[in-house]
C-alpha positions as CSV (number, residue, x, y, z in Angstrom):
1,X,-6.0,85.8,17.0
2,X,-7.1,84.6,20.5
3,X,-3.4,83.6,21.3
4,X,-2.4,86.4,23.7
5,X,1.0,84.7,24.2
6,X,1.9,84.4,20.5
7,X,5.6,85.0,19.8
8,X,6.9,84.0,23.2
9,X,8.6,80.9,22.0
10,X,6.3,78.5,23.7
11,X,5.6,76.4,20.6
12,X,9.4,76.0,20.0
13,X,9.9,74.9,23.6
14,X,7.3,72.2,23.2
15,X,8.7,71.1,19.8
16,X,12.2,70.9,21.4
17,X,10.9,68.6,24.1
18,X,9.0,66.4,21.7
19,X,12.1,66.1,19.5
20,X,14.2,65.1,22.6
21,X,11.7,62.3,23.3
22,X,12.0,61.0,19.8
23,X,15.8,61.2,19.5
24,X,15.7,64.1,17.0
25,X,18.0,67.0,17.1
26,X,16.5,70.4,16.3
27,X,18.3,73.8,15.8
28,X,17.0,77.2,14.9
29,X,18.6,80.3,13.4
30,X,16.6,83.6,13.3
31,X,17.3,87.1,12.0
32,X,15.1,90.1,12.4
33,X,13.6,91.2,9.1
34,X,15.0,88.2,7.3
35,X,13.3,85.1,8.7
36,X,13.8,81.9,10.6
37,X,15.6,78.7,9.6
38,X,14.9,75.4,11.4
39,X,17.1,72.3,11.1
40,X,16.1,68.8,12.0
41,X,18.5,65.9,12.3
42,X,16.5,62.7,12.2
43,X,18.3,59.4,12.8
44,X,17.9,56.9,10.0
45,X,17.1,54.2,12.5
46,X,15.7,54.7,16.0
47,X,16.9,52.5,18.8
48,X,14.4,49.7,19.5
49,X,12.6,50.8,22.7
50,X,9.0,49.4,22.7
51,X,6.4,51.7,24.2
52,X,4.6,50.6,27.4
53,X,1.5,48.5,26.6
54,X,-0.9,51.3,27.6
55,X,0.9,54.0,25.7
56,X,-0.6,55.3,22.4
57,X,1.5,55.1,19.2
58,X,2.2,58.8,19.0
59,X,2.9,61.8,21.2
60,X,2.3,64.4,18.4
61,X,-1.2,65.1,19.6
62,X,0.2,67.0,22.5
63,X,2.7,69.0,20.5
64,X,0.3,71.9,19.7
65,X,0.2,74.6,22.2
66,X,-3.3,75.3,23.7
67,X,-5.1,78.5,23.2
68,X,-4.0,81.2,25.7
69,X,-6.3,82.1,28.5
70,X,-8.8,84.8,27.8
71,X,-8.4,88.2,29.4
72,X,-9.9,88.2,32.9
73,X,-13.5,89.2,32.9
74,X,-16.5,88.9,35.0
75,X,-19.0,86.1,34.4
76,X,-22.6,85.4,35.1
77,X,-22.6,81.8,33.9
78,X,-25.0,79.6,35.8
79,X,-24.6,76.0,37.0
80,X,-27.4,73.6,37.8
81,X,-27.5,74.7,41.5
82,X,-26.6,77.7,43.6
83,X,-22.9,78.2,44.4
84,X,-21.8,78.2,48.0
85,X,-18.5,79.9,48.9
86,X,-16.6,76.9,50.1
87,X,-13.2,75.5,49.3
88,X,-11.4,72.5,50.8
89,X,-8.4,73.0,53.0
90,X,-5.2,70.9,52.8
91,X,-3.2,69.9,55.8
92,X,0.4,70.8,55.8
93,X,1.6,67.9,58.1
94,X,2.0,64.3,57.0
95,X,-0.4,61.6,58.1
96,X,0.9,58.5,59.9
97,X,1.2,55.2,58.0
98,X,1.7,52.5,60.6
99,X,3.9,49.6,59.7
100,X,3.7,46.2,61.4
101,X,6.8,44.7,59.8
102,X,10.5,44.8,59.4
103,X,12.8,47.8,59.5
104,X,13.6,47.0,55.9
105,X,9.9,47.4,54.9
106,X,9.7,50.7,56.7
107,X,12.8,52.0,54.9
108,X,11.3,50.8,51.6
109,X,8.1,52.7,52.3
110,X,10.0,55.8,53.3
111,X,11.9,55.7,50.0
112,X,8.8,55.2,47.9
113,X,6.9,57.9,49.8
114,X,9.7,60.5,49.9
115,X,8.1,64.0,49.7
116,X,4.7,62.5,50.2
117,X,2.3,63.6,53.0
118,X,2.5,60.1,54.6
119,X,4.9,59.3,57.4
120,X,5.7,55.5,57.9
121,X,5.9,54.7,61.6
122,X,7.0,51.2,62.7
123,X,5.2,49.2,65.4
124,X,6.6,46.0,66.7
125,X,3.3,44.6,68.0
126,X,-0.4,45.3,68.1
127,X,-0.3,47.3,71.3
128,X,2.3,49.6,70.0
129,X,0.3,50.0,66.8
130,X,-2.8,50.8,68.8
131,X,-0.8,53.4,70.8
132,X,0.3,55.1,67.6
133,X,-3.2,55.0,66.2
134,X,-4.6,56.6,69.4
135,X,-2.2,59.5,69.1
136,X,-3.2,60.3,65.5
137,X,-5.5,58.5,63.2
138,X,-3.4,56.8,60.4
139,X,-4.2,56.5,56.7
140,X,-3.7,52.8,57.0
141,X,-1.7,50.0,58.6
142,X,0.8,48.1,56.4
143,X,1.2,44.5,57.7
144,X,4.1,42.2,56.8
145,X,3.1,38.7,57.8
146,X,5.5,36.0,59.0
147,X,4.7,32.4,59.5
148,X,1.8,33.3,61.8
149,X,0.8,36.4,59.8
150,X,-2.8,35.4,59.1
151,X,-3.5,34.9,62.8
152,X,-2.0,38.3,63.4
153,X,-4.3,39.7,60.7
154,X,-7.3,38.2,62.5
155,X,-6.1,39.7,65.8
156,X,-5.8,43.0,64.1
157,X,-9.3,42.9,62.8
158,X,-10.6,42.1,66.3
159,X,-8.6,44.8,68.1
160,X,-10.9,47.5,69.4
161,X,-8.5,50.3,68.7
162,X,-7.5,49.1,65.2
163,X,-10.4,47.2,63.7
164,X,-11.6,50.4,61.9
165,X,-8.3,51.2,60.3
166,X,-7.8,50.0,56.6
167,X,-5.0,47.4,56.1
168,X,-2.5,46.9,53.4
169,X,-1.2,43.3,53.6
170,X,2.3,43.1,52.2
171,X,3.3,39.5,51.3
172,X,5.4,37.6,48.8
173,X,2.5,35.7,47.4
174,X,-1.1,36.8,46.6
175,X,-4.2,35.3,48.1
176,X,-5.7,34.8,51.5
177,X,-6.7,38.4,52.1
178,X,-10.4,38.2,51.7
179,X,-11.2,40.2,54.9
180,X,-12.8,43.6,55.0
181,X,-10.6,46.7,54.9
182,X,-7.6,44.6,53.5
183,X,-5.7,45.5,50.3
184,X,-3.1,43.1,49.0
185,X,0.4,44.4,48.0
186,X,2.9,41.8,46.7
187,X,6.5,42.2,47.9
188,X,8.7,43.4,46.3
189,X,6.6,46.2,45.0
190,X,7.0,49.2,42.7
191,X,6.2,52.8,43.6
192,X,3.1,52.6,41.4
193,X,1.9,49.4,43.0
194,X,2.2,51.0,46.5
195,X,0.3,54.0,45.4
196,X,-2.5,51.8,44.0
197,X,-2.7,49.9,47.3
198,X,-2.9,53.1,49.3
199,X,-5.6,54.4,47.0
200,X,-7.4,51.1,47.2
201,X,-8.0,51.3,51.0
202,X,-9.7,54.6,50.5
203,X,-13.0,52.8,49.8
204,X,-12.9,51.6,53.5
205,X,-12.3,55.1,54.9
206,X,-15.3,56.5,56.8
207,X,-16.7,59.9,56.1
208,X,-19.9,61.7,56.7
209,X,-23.3,60.0,56.7
210,X,-26.6,61.8,56.4
211,X,-29.3,60.2,58.6
212,X,-32.9,61.0,57.6
213,X,-35.3,59.8,60.2
214,X,-38.4,61.6,61.8
215,X,-38.2,59.7,65.1
216,X,-35.8,61.6,67.4
217,X,-34.9,58.7,69.6
218,X,-34.0,56.4,66.5
219,X,-32.2,59.3,64.9
220,X,-29.9,59.8,68.0
221,X,-29.3,56.0,68.2
222,X,-28.1,55.9,64.6
223,X,-25.9,58.9,65.3
224,X,-24.3,57.3,68.4
225,X,-23.7,53.9,66.7
226,X,-22.2,55.6,63.6
227,X,-19.9,57.8,65.7
228,X,-18.7,54.7,67.6
229,X,-17.9,53.1,64.3
230,X,-15.8,56.0,63.0
231,X,-18.4,57.9,60.9
232,X,-19.5,61.5,61.3
233,X,-23.3,61.8,61.3
234,X,-25.5,64.7,60.0
235,X,-29.1,64.4,61.1
236,X,-32.3,65.4,59.3
237,X,-35.9,64.9,60.6
238,X,-37.5,65.2,57.2
239,X,-37.0,65.0,53.5
240,X,-37.0,68.8,53.2
241,X,-34.4,69.1,56.0
242,X,-32.2,66.5,54.2
243,X,-32.3,68.5,50.9
244,X,-31.4,71.7,52.7
245,X,-28.3,69.9,54.3
246,X,-27.3,68.5,50.9
247,X,-27.5,72.0,49.3
248,X,-25.5,73.6,52.2
249,X,-22.6,71.1,52.8
250,X,-20.4,68.6,51.0
251,X,-21.8,65.5,49.5
252,X,-22.1,62.8,52.2
253,X,-20.5,59.4,51.8
254,X,-23.9,57.7,52.2
255,X,-27.5,58.3,53.3
256,X,-29.5,56.3,55.8
257,X,-33.1,56.8,55.0
258,X,-36.5,56.1,56.6
259,X,-39.4,55.8,54.3
260,X,-42.4,56.9,56.4
261,X,-42.1,60.6,57.4
262,X,-44.4,63.6,57.5
263,X,-44.1,66.0,54.6
264,X,-41.6,64.8,52.0
265,X,-41.3,61.1,52.7
266,X,-38.5,58.7,51.8
267,X,-40.0,57.8,48.4
268,X,-40.1,61.5,47.4
269,X,-36.6,62.2,48.7
270,X,-35.2,59.3,46.6
271,X,-36.9,60.7,43.6
272,X,-35.3,64.1,44.3
273,X,-31.9,62.5,44.6
274,X,-32.2,60.6,41.4
275,X,-33.3,63.7,39.5
276,X,-30.2,65.7,40.5
277,X,-27.0,64.7,38.8
278,X,-24.9,65.9,41.8
279,X,-26.7,63.6,44.2
280,X,-27.7,60.5,42.2
281,X,-24.4,58.6,42.9
282,X,-24.7,58.9,46.7
283,X,-25.3,55.3,48.0
284,X,-28.6,55.1,49.9
285,X,-29.5,52.6,52.6
286,X,-33.2,52.4,53.3
287,X,-34.2,51.2,56.8
288,X,-38.0,50.8,57.2
289,X,-40.6,49.0,59.3
290,X,-43.2,49.3,56.5
291,X,-44.5,46.2,54.8
292,X,-43.8,47.0,51.2
293,X,-46.0,46.1,48.2
294,X,-44.3,44.8,45.1
295,X,-44.7,48.2,43.4
296,X,-43.3,50.0,46.5
297,X,-40.4,47.6,46.7
298,X,-39.6,48.2,43.0
299,X,-39.6,52.0,43.6
300,X,-37.3,51.7,46.6
301,X,-34.9,49.3,44.8
302,X,-34.5,51.8,41.9
303,X,-33.4,54.5,44.3
304,X,-31.2,52.7,46.9
305,X,-28.4,50.2,47.1
306,X,-29.5,48.4,50.2
307,X,-33.0,47.8,51.7
308,X,-33.1,46.7,55.4
309,X,-36.2,45.9,57.4
310,X,-36.2,47.4,60.9
311,X,-37.3,44.0,62.1
312,X,-34.3,42.3,60.6
313,X,-31.6,44.7,61.8
314,X,-30.9,46.3,65.2
315,X,-29.7,50.0,65.2
316,X,-26.2,48.9,66.2
317,X,-26.0,46.8,63.1
318,X,-26.6,49.7,60.7
319,X,-22.9,50.9,60.6
320,X,-21.5,47.5,59.6
321,X,-24.1,47.1,56.9
322,X,-23.5,50.7,55.7
323,X,-19.8,50.1,55.5
324,X,-20.1,47.0,53.4
325,X,-22.6,48.8,51.1
326,X,-20.3,51.8,50.5
327,X,-17.2,49.7,49.9
328,X,-19.1,47.5,47.4
329,X,-20.4,50.5,45.5
330,X,-17.0,52.0,45.3
331,X,-15.3,48.8,44.3
332,X,-17.9,48.0,41.6
333,X,-17.7,51.4,39.9
334,X,-14.8,52.2,37.8
335,X,-12.9,55.4,38.7
336,X,-14.2,58.3,36.7
337,X,-11.9,61.0,35.1
338,X,-13.1,64.2,33.4
339,X,-10.6,65.5,30.9
340,X,-11.1,69.2,30.1
341,X,-9.2,70.7,27.1
342,X,-10.2,72.9,24.2
343,X,-7.8,70.9,21.9
344,X,-9.6,67.7,20.7
345,X,-6.4,65.7,20.0
346,X,-5.3,66.4,23.6
347,X,-8.6,65.3,25.0
348,X,-8.6,62.1,22.9
349,X,-5.0,61.2,23.8
350,X,-5.4,61.8,27.6
351,X,-8.7,60.0,27.5
352,X,-7.1,56.9,25.8
353,X,-4.4,56.8,28.4
354,X,-6.9,56.7,31.3
355,X,-9.3,54.3,29.5
356,X,-6.5,51.9,29.0
357,X,-6.1,51.8,32.8
358,X,-9.7,51.0,33.4
359,X,-11.1,54.5,34.0
360,X,-14.4,55.7,32.9
361,X,-13.6,58.8,30.8
362,X,-15.7,61.9,30.2
363,X,-14.4,64.9,28.2
364,X,-15.3,68.6,28.0
365,X,-13.9,71.2,25.6
366,X,-14.3,74.2,28.0
367,X,-14.8,75.4,31.5
368,X,-18.6,75.8,31.4
369,X,-19.2,72.4,29.9
370,X,-16.8,70.9,32.5
371,X,-18.8,72.3,35.4
372,X,-22.0,70.8,34.0
373,X,-20.4,67.4,33.4
374,X,-18.7,67.3,36.8
375,X,-22.0,67.9,38.5
376,X,-23.7,65.3,36.3
377,X,-21.1,62.5,36.3
378,X,-19.4,63.0,39.7
379,X,-15.8,62.3,38.5
380,X,-13.1,61.1,41.0
381,X,-10.5,63.4,39.3
382,X,-10.6,66.3,36.8
383,X,-7.7,66.9,34.5
384,X,-8.0,70.6,33.8
385,X,-6.4,72.6,31.0
386,X,-5.8,76.1,32.1
387,X,-5.6,78.1,28.9
388,X,-9.0,77.9,27.2
389,X,-11.2,80.5,25.5
390,X,-14.3,81.6,27.3
391,X,-14.3,80.2,30.8
392,X,-10.7,79.2,31.4
393,X,-9.4,76.5,33.7
394,X,-8.7,78.9,36.6
395,X,-12.3,80.1,36.7
396,X,-13.8,76.6,36.2
397,X,-11.7,75.3,39.1
398,X,-12.8,78.1,41.4
399,X,-16.5,77.3,40.6
400,X,-16.0,73.6,41.1
401,X,-14.4,74.2,44.4
402,X,-17.2,76.5,45.5
403,X,-19.9,74.0,44.7
404,X,-20.7,71.5,47.6
405,X,-21.0,68.5,45.2
406,X,-17.5,69.0,43.7
407,X,-15.6,70.9,46.5
408,X,-13.6,67.7,47.4
409,X,-13.0,66.4,43.9
410,X,-9.4,66.1,43.0
411,X,-8.4,68.6,40.3
412,X,-5.1,68.4,38.4
413,X,-4.0,71.3,36.3
414,X,-2.5,70.3,32.9
415,X,-0.9,73.1,31.0
416,X,2.0,73.9,28.5
417,X,2.7,77.1,30.5
418,X,5.4,76.0,33.0
419,X,5.6,79.4,34.5
420,X,5.6,79.9,38.3
421,X,2.8,82.4,37.8
422,X,0.6,79.7,36.3
423,X,1.4,77.2,39.0
424,X,0.6,79.8,41.8
425,X,-2.6,80.8,40.1
426,X,-3.6,77.2,39.7
427,X,-2.9,76.5,43.3
428,X,-4.8,79.6,44.4
429,X,-7.8,78.5,42.3
430,X,-7.9,75.2,44.1
431,X,-5.9,72.7,41.9
432,X,-4.3,69.8,43.7
433,X,-1.3,69.5,41.4
434,X,0.2,70.8,38.2
435,X,1.4,68.7,35.2
436,X,3.3,70.3,32.3
437,X,2.6,69.5,28.7
438,X,3.8,67.8,26.6
439,X,3.0,64.7,28.6
440,X,4.9,61.4,28.6
441,X,2.2,58.8,28.3
442,X,3.9,56.2,30.5
443,X,4.1,58.7,33.4
444,X,0.8,60.6,33.2
445,X,-1.6,58.2,34.9
446,X,0.9,57.4,37.7
447,X,1.6,61.1,38.3
448,X,-2.1,61.8,38.5
449,X,-2.6,58.9,41.0
450,X,0.1,60.2,43.2
451,X,-1.4,63.7,43.2
452,X,-4.9,62.4,43.9
453,X,-3.6,60.3,46.8
454,X,-1.7,63.2,48.2
455,X,-4.8,65.4,48.1
456,X,-7.0,62.7,49.7
457,X,-4.4,62.3,52.5
458,X,-4.2,66.0,53.2
459,X,-8.0,66.5,53.2
460,X,-8.5,63.4,55.4
461,X,-6.1,64.8,58.0
462,X,-8.6,67.7,58.6
463,X,-11.7,65.5,58.9
464,X,-13.2,65.0,62.3
465,X,-12.7,61.6,63.7
466,X,-15.6,59.6,65.1
467,X,-15.3,58.5,68.7
């Protein structure tokens, strides 16, 4: 048997919890050398408590304990590209969440975000909000409009110190929030709705942009304008240099690309990006002065999200066009989740839960397959079983963390082993959170969202801010 933990009572503990969920009483009597007697007291009629719309009809798929982790051993498994020794860091201090609203709203935010790495801070006017933002970059600004709220929102978007900060507009009625960097939140709101709104503004957050341009003066101009707009720029003078930077560091939020360069030109670089699963989802903005033929235009449009002529856009307009492109790409694409579990019913059930919430679901039955799929599909979050034969979840997590393309991906451990040892090992391997099986369907997606947001906040707090 591959079950190293057989006889520890884990299966009984899982059965007990499932019985509790279904209103069934279970008892056990066991004698050494005689045997074990189980008693189930099943009510003739269960109370009518309809399941949430997104929940599946049964929880039994999660009742079986997963295979125990294999004994530690060395591995020489290969992934599609070389591994770099790199793991993301997590900040231990909370990030500010500025609130332009009533004290009641601030208290409500504090209750919802208790124990979360976000600290609501109230500002009574725009200048106080700007002062708070200058002290420490906030995750977002939550605005509670009054009768003149929409004018205040316009003022906020025009304020030099605040216009780059994502906004959550908290109002009693939907509508009227069609401005960039604005996420609507209807008041009163639930914890889950608040988490969704705070996750929603993440598409407007500004990260690292790779600029590929052979002209040094143009390259530096792009870097200066991107920095002023809140981005961090990495610079490459050729296609070969760009590939080297992509292999060495984390995946950039976007690429600004010139077409005509000596050596590997923009056409060849786009082909290289499309041929590598780890890079093909990076949004590319091509800025060129070349008059394109119909065939060249077709090649470019296959490999990029936005084509801009140098004659139609000044260098200082690149950041705003880039921001809109990145946000549009992120909003258009469904969130992707990779479910890793060697138990097929577990994979199916968890996948159904996320699919019902609009996620694009991918599944893998082991650690090695998970690494290949993660590099190919670029999931937003990985739900990782820990106890699997072959490459277990601990090793798979370590390898994902070490790869530049997946180093920042949220990874949530999901295991029936609720031991401190497993939690500590999962955290040491690089997991962002730990969920214990069996899983209550109505809670799983919300818990994962909270863990993903917490990980994003902590990592964002360590990112360099553009100036």
